N, C-alpha and C positions, 0 to 999 in steps of 0.2 A: 513863489508862487502868487499871481496876482489876480484880483478878483474887482470888478466893478459892478455893483447891483443898481438899476435906475429903475423906479416906477413908470410903469405906464409906456415903456419904451420896449417894444419889439427887437431882439437883437437873433431871430431864428436864423439857423444856417450856421453862424460863428461860434455855437456851442455843440457841435453833434456829439461831444462826450461827456459832457456833463449830467452826472446821478446823483440823486438822495436818495440814502439807506433807509429804512426803517428803524428810526431809533428813540431812547425815551428824549424828551428834552424838558428843560427845564426853563419854566416861561416866568420873566422877573418884572414886576410890579416899577413904578416910579422911582423908588428908593431903592433896587435893587435885589428885593429880596424876593425869594421864591413862593411862588402863592399857588402851581399847579403843575401838573405833568400831562404833558400831550402824548399821543404814539403817532410820529408820522405815518400818513400811506406809504406806500410801496409802489415808486414808480420805475420805466426803464431806462428812458432817457427822454432828452426833449426840456422845455421850458416849465417850468412848473411853480407854484407859488409856495410860502411857508410862511408863517407869524412867528412874533415874537422873537424871543433870545433861541437859537439853538445849536448842538452839536448835531453835526451833520459829516457824511462822509462825501467827498465831491470825485467824482473820477474825472481827470479834466481833459482836454484836449494835449495837454503836452504829453500825455501816456503816463501820467501817476499818479497814484490815489492818494490821497491827501484825509486826515481826521482833522477838522477844525472847529473852533467852540467862535461864535458870533456875539458878541455884547452891543446893545444897544442902551444908549443911555434915556430911553423913553418909556412911558407905560404905554404909548398907544400901538395898537395891533396896526403892524408895517405887511401888507399883502404886496408884492412886488415881484417882477418876473425875473428869471436867473440868468444869466449868463456869465461867459468867462473873458473878460477883456484882461491881460495881461501888461502891468504895469505899476509902477510906484510902491508894491509892498503892501497894498491896504484897500480894505473895500470899502467903495463909496455908495453911501446910501441915499438917493433924491428923492425925497417925499415929495407930494403935490405942490406944496407951497413952495417949493422950489429951492429951500434950504437946504444945503450939503451937510449932512454928517458924517464925521473922519471917524472909524470905529475900529477897535483891534482887531486884527486878524491871529489867532496863535496858530501854529501849524504844529499841531503833536507829532505826527510822526507818517514819515515818506515809506509808503508801503512796500509797492514794487510797480513796474511799468503795467499799464493795461494791459498789452498784450498777453504779459508773461502771466499776469492774474488770471484773465480768462481761460488760459490752454491747460493751465495747472491745476484749475480747482475741480476738473475733473479725473484728476491724476489718481488718485485714490480709490476710483472706482472701476469695478469689472465694465470691461469693451461694450460698450453702446451695441445693439445688433446691427448688423450690417444692413438687412432688409427689414425694415418694419415699415408695415403695412394694417391699415383696418382697423386702427384703435383711435380714431379722432375724435368719437365723440366720446369716450373713456378719457383721452387724454383733458378734454374743456370739461368735465365733471369732476376732474381732480384738481383744476387750475380754481373752478370755481370753490368747491369744498374749501380749499387753502385759502381764499381769498376771503371766506365769508367764517371759518372756523379753524384754520392753521391747524387741520389735520383730516386723514383720511385711511380707511382702511380697505385696500385692494383685496377682495375675496375671491379666490377663484380654486378648483380642481387642480393636481400638479400636472407642470407641463401646458399649461393656458398662458403662460407667458406676463405672467405679474410683475416678476422683477425686470424684463424688457418694459412692460409698460413704466416702473419707477425712473428705468437709465434713459428710456426717451424722455419721460418729462424734465429731469434732470438738466440734460443736453440741451434741451429746446428753453429751459429758463436758466442756464446757469449765469446770465448776465443779472440778473434778479436777486443774487446771493452773492454773501461772502465767501460763505463754506459752505460744502455739501459733504454728507459724512454717510458713507454706507454701512452699515453696522449687520451684518449675516447673522440672523438671530437661530440657525439650527439646532442650536444647543446654547446653555448660558457659555460653556467654554469658546465657543467662537465668535462670540458677541465680546464677552473679557477683552478676548484678545483683540478685536479689532478696537478696542476704546482703549487699552493698552497702546497701542500704535500708535493713533491718534494722541495720547497724551503726551507722547515724547515728539513726535514728527508734527505735529498742529500746534500744540501750544507749550512746545519745549521742556515740558516735564524731564528733571533729568534723575537718574535711576529710576526711570517708569518701569526699565525689564524685570526689575527685582521686588516691587513693590506688591505688597498685598492685595489681594482682589478688593477687600473694602474700600482700600484707599483708593485705588485707578477708580472706582463707582463714584467716590464721593466727590473726586479732583475733576472728573469730565462733567457729573451731575451739577455743581459748583459754575463748573465755566459755560456749559450749557442752559444756567437759570438768567446768566448775566450778558450772554448774546442775545441778539436778537435778527441780525439780518443771516439764517442758516439756513439750510433743510436738509433734516435729520431721514434718511431712509432707514426703517427695519426690516430687514427681508427675511420673508418666510418665519414669522413667529405663529408657529404650530402650536407650540404649548405657551397660553398667556402666562405661565408662572415663571418665564425666562425674564417677562417685564418685572417682576420683582427683583429680580437681582443686580438690573444691571442700570434702574430708573430709578433715583432717592429724590427728587425735587422736581418742581413745576418746570415745565418743558415752554421756551419763550418762542422757540422758530416754529417753523414749517415742519407738519410729520407727515411722511407716508408710511404709513403700514403694511405689508403684503403677506396673506394667510392663506389658507387653504381654508379656516374654519372660523367665523368670528365671534366664535362662543368666549364669553368672557372676556375678549377684549374692551367691546364696548363700553362695560365698566370700569377695567382700568385706566381705558382713557378721558374717562370723566377724571381720574383723581389726578392727571398729567397734564390734559391739554384743553379739551372742549368738551362738556358733555352733550353739544349737540352735533359732533362730530357723526358725517356717516360715514354710510359702507357704499363702494362702487363695487359691484359683482362684473369680474372679468367674462364674459359670454365667450364659448365657442365660436371658431369663424364660420360663418357662413360660407357655402359650397364655391360662392363668387369670388371670396377674398380668398380661399386656398387656391385657387386656379391664380389668381393673380400673385399670388406670393410665387408658388411655382415657376411661372413665365419670367417674375423679375429676377428668384433665385438661379435658374438656368440658362438664363438670357437667349443667346441663338440656337441653343441645342435644344430649346421649347419649341421656337420657330421652327424649326429644321423636322421634329417628331411628328410635329403635329399636321403636318402635310397630308400624314397617311392615316387611314379613316379607324386602322384596328388599333394604331396608337391613341389614336383619340380617344376609341373605348376604352382601351387602358387608362388612359389619365381617369377619364370618367370612375371609373371603378378604384383607380387610386384613393380619388378626393372622398369616395365613401370610405375607403378603409381607413383614412386620418381620419373622417368623423370632426372635422373642423378643429383638433386638437394641433397647435401651432407646433411643437417639439415634434411632435410623429413627422409633421410636414418637412420640418427643418432636417431629420433624421431621413427621411428618403429622399430629400433634394442631394444630401451628403453623399448620400450613396450612389445615386447616379452619375451626382459628377466626379465621385474617384474612380468609380468604374468603370466610366463611359459607356454605359448602356441604356437600354430603354423601358419606357412605361412596363412594357409587356413583359420582360424579364421581370420586375421586381413584384410586380403584382400575381405574378406565379408563386415566386419566391413565398411570398404573404400569405397565400391561398395555401400552399401547402403546409407550412406553420400551421395554421390555424385548424388543420384537417388534423394533423400529430399532436394538437396542444389544445383540446374543445374546452376545456375546461380552467384558462392561465389563474393564477393566484392573484393577479394586482386588480382583477376587477374589470367590468365591462368598458368603462372609459379608456384605460390602458392594454387593452387587447389587440388592437393594431402595431399601437408603439412597439408591445415586447415585439410583436411580428417583425418590424420593419427594424428593433436594435438587435433583434437574435440575426436578422439577414446581414448585417451589416457586420457582428462580429463573427460569422461565418465567413465571410470574405477578404477580412484585411488582414487575415493569415494568423496559426495559431500562437505563435510566439504574442503577437500584439494584443490577442483577445486574453489570452491568460493573463496579460498585465493587468489588462483592464477590470478584468474579474476579482485578483489580488487586491489593486487599489478600490473597490466597491465594497471592500473591510470597512476603510476608512470614513473619517467625517467627508462630507462633497467638499468642504472649503479648505483651501489653506494646506495644500498634500505639498510638503517640502521638493524638492528636487533631488536631496540627498537622499531622501527617504526611498525615491523612485529606483533611483541610482541602485540601492541596495535592494530593492525588488530582484530586480533585474541580475544582479551580479548573484543571488539565490537562485532566480528560475534557472539560471545558464548552468548554477553547479548541478542541480537535480537533472536524474535522467528522462526527459519527455521524449515520446513516442512521435518520431517525424519533424521532430525539430531540431535540427545544429544548434552547438555551441554559437558559431557564428551568427545566427540569425537574431540573438540579443544583444542587439547595440540600441541604447538607449535614444537615443537622437533619432533614429531610424523608426522605433516602435512609436514614439511619439507624435512622427510626424503624422504616422496612419492614423492615430487615435485623435488628433485635431482633425484631421482632415473628414474623420467621420462623424465631427460635432460632438465626439463622447469626451472628450478634456477640450479646457479653455485655458488661458494664463490668465493669471490674477493680478491686481495691480501690483502687489506686493513679492512679486518676482517667486510666485508658487504657483499649483495646479490645481484649478478646481474641476468639479463636474456636478451634472443636476441630481438632485435628491430623485428625482424619477427614474433616469438613465441607472443609478445605481440598483434602486429596487428591483426593474429589469434584468439588470446584469447576474445580482445572487438568485433571481426566481429563474432563470434559465441555464444557474450552473449544474454541471453532472454532481448529483449526490456522491459518487463515486472520488471527485474531485475535490470536491469542498475540505475535507479534513487538513489536505496535503498545502491546499490555496489559502487554509485558515493559520496551517502553520507558518506558512513564509512569510504572510500578512503580520504576527506577531514577532517572530525571530526579527524581521528588517526593523521592527519598530525599536527593540530590544538592544541591537548591534548599534543602531546610532544613535539613542537616547544619551545624553552626558552622564558619564561616571561619575562618582565622589573620589574622590583622592584627600585621603586622611581628614575627610567629613567635609571637605569642599568640592565646590564644583569651580570650572573654570569660569569667568566673569561672560566671556565671548560668545559661551553655549548657553547661557540661562534664556535669551530669544527663542534657539530653538527647541530649548526641552518646554517653554512655556506655549509652542504650536504644538507640538506631540504630545503633550497632556492634554490636550483638544480631542484627542483622537482615542483617549482611554477608554470613555464609555462605550462609543460609536463601536469599534470592535468588539469588545463584551459582548453588546448587545446582538452584535451578527453575528455570535455564534451560538446554537443552540445549546440549552444548558443540559441535553443529553448527550452532547460531546465527549463530555468528561467523567467517561468511567476511568476503570483502573488502567486498561490498556492506551488510551487518549495522548495523542501525541502532542494534543493542543495545552495540556495541562499547564506542563513546565516551563514552557516559553510566556505565556498570558502570566502564569505567577511570578517569573521572574522580571518581567516587564513591569506589573502594578509594583512590585518592592522597588523597583528602580526608581518608579514614579512617587510612591511615594516617601525615600529618602530625600529627592529634590522638592518635596511639598516641605517637609523638615528644614531641610537650607532653610529655605526664600520663608518659608513659615507660613504657608497656605495650610493650618494644623486641621481647619475645618472640612478640605479635601484629604489631606491625610488620611483622617478618623474614616470618613469614607471609604477608599482605598484598603484599609484595613477592616473594614467591615465585610466588605464584598471577598474579600479574601478569604476572612473566617469563616462566610457561605459557602463559597467554593472549594476550600479545601474539606470541610466537613462533607459536603456532596461527593467530592473527589473520593474521602475514602470513607465514605457511610458510616462515619461514626465523628464523636467529637474526641474520642479516646483515641490521639493519635499526636505523635510529636511535633508536627506542622500544625496543626491547629491548636495546642497547646503554646507553641511558639508565636503563633500571630495574637492569642488572647495578651500573651505577655507582652509583646511590643504595644496593643492597644493600651496597656496599662502604661506603657512606659512615655508615650507621647500624651496621654493624659496628663499624667503627673507634670512633664516638660511643660504643659501648658498651663499649670501651677506656677512653675519656677520661674519661665522662662516670656511667655508669649500667650498668656489665656485671655482672651478675651473678656468672657464673664465668670474670673471665678467665684464662687458659693459654696454654701453649704450641700448643697446637692449635686455639686461636680464632685465634695467630699467624699459622700456616700457612692457616687458612681466611682469611682476608685477603690473603694473600699470592696464594692461588688468586684471589679475588677482582679481585683487583688485575690481573694477568695476562689474566683474564677480557675485564675494560674493555678494558686496551689492545687487546686482539686484536681484540675483535669491532668497536671503533670505526675502525681499521685500516682492517679487512675491509671495512666496512658502504663510508667513504668512499673506498678505494684508497688511501689518504694520509695519511701523519704530518700533513702542514700544513692541519687541518681546527681550527674553535674545540673543537668537542666533544672532537678528539685532547687538544689541552692542558687543556681542563677536566677529563680523565679523570685524564692526567699530573697534574695538580695534587692529584687526588685521591689518587692514588698518593702524593704526597708526604707528606699529612695521614696514613696508613695506616703509612708509614714514623717519620715525625714521632711516632705515638702512640706507638711504640716505643722512641722514644730514639735511632731511626736517622738522625743528625740529617745526616749530611753526603750518604746516601743521599736524603734528603729535600730535601737543596739541589739535590741535581742533580735531582732529577724537577720542582721547582719551576723552575730554571732552565732547564730544555728547554720546560717548559709556559711558561713566560714569551717565549723564543723563536717559539714557534710562534703563540701569541699575537699577539705584535707583527706577526710576518710576513702573520699571515691580517686584523687590522684596519688593518694597514699605519699605527699611530700606537700610541704610549705612553700618550695620553689617551683610557684607556678603561675603565668601572668592573672590569671581569674583568681588569684588569692590575692595577690598583689592589690589586684581592683579592690576587692572588697575590703582591705585593710585601710587603704584608701580611703573609703565610704566612711569604715569608723573611724578613720582620725578627724572625719568631717563633723561626724555628730559627736564626739570627744569636744570639738574644738567650739561647736555651739553652746554647748553643755557650759563651756569655761574651762576644762579639765584640760589646760593647756602642756602639764607635764605627759599626761594618757595620749592627747592629740600628738606631741611630736614623739611618742615612741613607737606609737603605731605606724606614723608616715616614716619614719627611719627604717620600719621593718620594709613598708612596703617599696620603698625605694631600692631597698638591699635586695630586695626581692627580684624588681623590675630589673636591675643591673646584673643579676645572677642569669636571668632567664633568657636578654637581649644579647648578653655580652659586652654591652657597653653602657655609659652613660648618654651616648648621643642617641635619644629617641624621646619622641614627644610625650610619653608617660611619664618619663625619668625628670622632664622637663617642667611635667602637670606639676609633679608629686614636690619637685623644689619650689615650685610655686606655693604651695600647699603649706609648705613648711614657714615659707617667708610669712604667710598671715600668723601662722602660731606666734615667731618671735616679733615680729609687728605688734600682736596684742599686748604680748609681754613686757613690752619696751625695751627690747634688745633690739636697736634700730639700724648699729652698724650690721651685725648677723643677718638680718632681715634683709638689708640690702644686697647683703653678700649673697646669699640664698638666689634671690630675685634676678639678678644682672648672673648669675651661672644657668640659672630658667632660660633667661633671655637668651642667653650665648647658644643653649642647647638648642632652644626651638629655633630658631635664625637656623644653624647649621643643619639642623632635621630639615626646615621647609625649604631653606634656598634661598628665603627672602624674607623681610619686616614685614611685608604686606600681607598678614596673615592673622588672624580674629586671635589665636592664643597670643600672641606678639604684641597683641593690642592690650589685652587683659594684665599681663604682663609689667609691661609699661606703667600703666594704671595703677598698679598695685606699688610700683614704686615711685610713683608721685603722692602715693598715701604716707609711705614710710618719710619721703623728702619732707610732706606738710607737716609730721607728726616731731619732726627734728626741728620746724622752724624753720625751714629751706624753703620759703613761702616761689620763689622765683625760680628755683629747680623744680619743685614740685609743679607748675604751671606749665614749664617746658614739659615735662612728661606727659601731664597732660593731654596737651596740645598735640605732641607724637601719636599719644595713643587714638585722639581724636580722629586726626586726618588718618591713620592706619584702617580704624573703623568704616571712615567713609569711604575709602579705597574700596576696600572690600567689600562692603555692603550694596555700594553705588549711590549711597544715600543717607543723609543725614537722619531719616526715619526709621530709627531702628534702635532696639533698646539699650544696644550695648553704646550707643553714639548719647542716649540720654542719661545713661549711669555716667558718665566723662563727665557730661557738661554738671549733674549735679556735685561730683568731686570737686571742679572747678567752681562752683558757687561756693564749696566747704572752701576751697583755700582764699576766696576774696573775700568771705566772711570773717576769716581768722585773720585776715589785714585791715579788718574795718570797713573793707570797701562794699557797704552794705548794698548800695544801689547797684552797683555791678555783682553782687551775689542774686541780689534778689531778679534781674535780668536772665542769668545764668539757669536759677532756678524756675522760672516763667517759661522760657524754651526747653528746659527739661518736663515742665508737667507738659507744655504743646507736644512735646513729643512722645510721651507716653500715651498720653488717652488718643493719637492718632494711631501708634502702634497698636495698642490694647484696643481700640474700638470703644473706650467705657473708662467714666473717672471710676469704676468699682476695680480697681488693682493693687496689689500693695505696694507697688512703685509710686501709683499716684500717691497711695496715702504717705508713704515715705516724703515724698518732694513737698507735699502740701506740709509735712511737719518740719522740714527744713524751712520753708518760708514764713513759719511762722518764728522760728528761730532767730529769722532776720528780723522778722518786726519786734519780736520782744526785743531784742539789742538796742534797736532803734525806739526802744519806750511806746512802742505803738502797743499797747499792753491789750486793746480791746480786738484790734484786728488782730492781732497775734492769738489769741482764745478762740475767735473765729477761726483761723485756718487750723488749729489744732481739734477742734471740736469737729471737722469736716473727718481730717484725716484719721480721727478717734473711730468715726463713723465709717470709713471706709474699711478699717482693719477688720472692725467687727462683723461689717458686712462680708468681706472677704474670707474670713476665716471660720465665719458661724459661730463666732464663741468670744466673748471679752481674754477667755486665760490663752493669751499669747503674748510672745514677748514685746512684738512690736505695738500692742496695746499698752503693755507694761511702761514702756519708753516713752509711749504718746502722754500718760496719764502721768509720770513723771517730770514731762515737760511743761504740760499745765501745771503743776504744782512750781513750777518757778516762777508763772506767770503770775501766780495768786501772790505767791511769794512776794514779787517786784512790786506788787499794789499795795502789800503789808496786809494783804489778807491770810493771815497764817493759818486761824483754824481749817478754811479750805484747803491750804496749801499742806496741811498734815495730812487731813482728810484724804488726799490724792494721793498723795505718796505713799499712806498705810495699804490703797486699794494696789496702787503700781508694786509696791514689797511682797505681798501674798500673792500677785500672779506671779511676778518672779521666782519663788519659791516656789509655787505651785508647777510653772513651766520646768526650772531647771532640777526638780528636784532635791533641792540644798540651798542652805543659805552661804554657801562658801564658793559665790560666783563674783565675778569684777559687776555686773551689774546691779547684783544686792548691795554690793558694798557703795556706789553710786546714788542709790537711795537711802541707804542709812545715814551715809553724811549729809546730804540735803534735811532730810529730818532733824539732824543735828542742828543743822542751821536756825530749823523754824523753832525749836526746844531756846536755844541761845534769845533769840529775837523776843521770845514771850516769857523770859529771864530765869526758864527751868535748866538751871548748869547743871546740875545733877544728871538730870536724862538725859542732857546734850551731849555731856563728857562718857557717859553709857554707851551712848549710840556711835560717837566717834571712835570709842573704844574698839566695839564689835566692827566697826567698819576698816580701823587698822590691821586687827587681825583676821580680817576676811582678804583684805590686799595682799598680805603677807603669806598667807594659805596659798593662794590664788598663783600668787607672781614666784614664790617660793624664794623671796629675799628682801630684805626691807628697803635696797637699793633702787626704788622705783619712784616715781615723778609723783605719781600718788598718794604714796604714802608721806610722802615728807610734806604732801599738800593737808594731809591730818593730820599730822603732828603740828602742824602749824595754827590748825582750827582747834586743834588737842590745847595748844600752847595759849592761842586767845582766850580758850571757856576759864582756864587756870590762873590766866592773869585776869579775867573779873572776878574772879573769887579771891583776887587777894593773895595766891599761893606764887607769889613771884619766883622764888625761886624754880620752883616747878615748871612756872613758865617761860625761864629762859632754858632749862635741861631741853625742854619739847623744842623751842624756838630755833636752839643749835643744832639739834639732832636733825630739823627739820630741811635749815640751812645747808649742813654737810652732805645730805643727800643731794638737793638740790644741786649745789657746785658738781657732787660728784657724778651725776644722770646727765 
């Protein structure tokens, strides 16, 4: 790419394709320092002037787009004519004096051929109208508003052609923009779906299909705040609250909004765009414009018909019926073209409809449209008409062809009077609907229709057919919605599920609430569909949407059964509690004391509703609910309460099932084992896990089952914590083999978890290279399963890799891994107030402590502590105690022994309170640290007393003296005896310590 720029020499005609885009410009002084920023004006083509040093996009005559940085080593302002003369790989600036400056021309990137650039820019937009007339003044005003303010709202009632105006403007001005984005805002779901597609297709975001809504909105907001040469069209913003959900930053490009009402929009636009942005009203067509449209649309047929005076009279009557509504005019023309009929026939049909329906429900502006659409439905055939009626229950945007095929299939399976099965051919029916302009093809290979058309179709639908067609619309969605298999959704089906999810609210709202009486056929399919949707939301991590779905299910089920005292209602409340609980443990955006109270409330509702329904506590569902209440208590570290709930749940289940050999009982035993493990009661935990394992094997008749693999994994965690690393690795290896056998692949989340745990064992054994290898495979597995690095499990693995690096004294690498972990957790949870964030900050503090950066370490620990207290709503939590212990280590390293002892004592008190006992490994760790402080303070008797309690605790917890921590404690005791001059005792302690360490 070679350009020469000369001052005062016009080279017009040699650079027809040269163009500058509006970009931010750095202006340099003579020394090369940035002293101001300028905004270049926008121009289409031809010779233009520019000043100082600039970043410019040049659309050159060789057909390619270049972004270049022009640097001038002078402080003077250069105004010059720009042209493209291609030679020598340099730009020449020739000022008035005749002195020639040779400057660097840095080609940053080669984008695409110019012809391809402009042909592709409209590819993601709906097809512009083929016959567009009568809106020149509106288009001019849109352009004026965008030039002055960068934004405009097109306001009009439905069917007036607001979207057509926006599309036509995009078509006319496509060369003025690098990108054009079309976002249908009928609902928040359709808008977010469009943003998701642009994130992947336009900006190349990896894993966009499975990313959480907040992440997509944040990503697109960041991109749109940094780009400048784009047009963003927000179509059908009838509910301004949609903007709150899809816009998170200032918009810097041109923005066109279409809306039926401007109420509230102007206020919101001030926040994102320009407070002076104006509305442009799209008025109805005058009669002469309607006449011109019909003449253009019908072409020779129009000329032929208007020879007859009767047809001219009918045409004038039709124009009156159309009443300046462009959508009605298009429907009328499509009907005449398809039916090959005249104006008189159409007018008679409209008149007949209006006589039979004197009070249509759509309002005055749409009366004639209802008549014309109804006429079209009557003449396209019963099968096509029924298909359109079913499709009207869905969102008007992005109807997948798979969904249409399913609707046609179900229609063909039903017995419809006067319609043969052979009439239900999808392609034939779609051809008819397209010919009547009832449907059109979306750019993303889906179908769309007009919202007003849907309203008309629903209004003219026969009440007697509505329930059956509603049933078909729901069942079709349910049939093609991806199903979970072993808790997983096939990654290739995630995009389809995201699209179908956008139809949930529309379908629910389209069906009257009084349709759900006890005999209704609509209840079950909608219930099943929304249940599948909430499972998908759970898998992807759309927890707010999942809660919304469950709340809607709760409302509908209560109304359907006319009571909350029903098994289905109790089940829904139960699942709401489980989702809320999982948000605490896995993916909760803002865990806090309020959520804790909410969970407790749900727990009481679960118990009350189930007992009320069954009239007794001795029922399987009551047992299940008590178990879920145990999960809630477990989530907040209330282990004693959790164990109590699990034990009651177990007793009820044993009584109901009359045996302990039941899968539900095995699951409860597993949960009890998890609580015992958290309490440090490893022997009890292992006993519970072993019974759970034996029960699962007995129930399923094999060890090759996912729950068997999970239980083996849990047993591995116990033995790992007991320091029995060989046994732990053996259990993990069997768990891994079982899971791979069950799922038929290593690419599964549970496999990733097991690999992670195996990495922990290897790390504890000092086999750091092996540990890192296992963690890397675990990381790759998670990324493959979830399609992104922005997932909690990925962050957890990065954290574990940081621990390995830290153990090897690779502190820089460890800090880098922790920083990525922290960024991922914050991205996933949308906040720093999360337990996983607190843990990561603590690990970063540990690295800083190891590097001697005590002030930095203390700051990180303090933020970690504040995070845990905020998350759990109390200081009485194990994580708080652990952080206080770490802060004590920092104070100890700085020689602040009194402060260290104070921190250790608070940590100890919390641990004893949380675990309900002093016999816990975490308690022993703090006692040991307190002993070290006592030694440094010269209080040897106190130190020996603390070390002795530490020793007794470790032996009690691990059930043996042959443990590494026992050996360390004996060594510390030997050091105290040595300091006190008790050399024989010291030697005895040192020898036992050495013997244990060698053996272990």
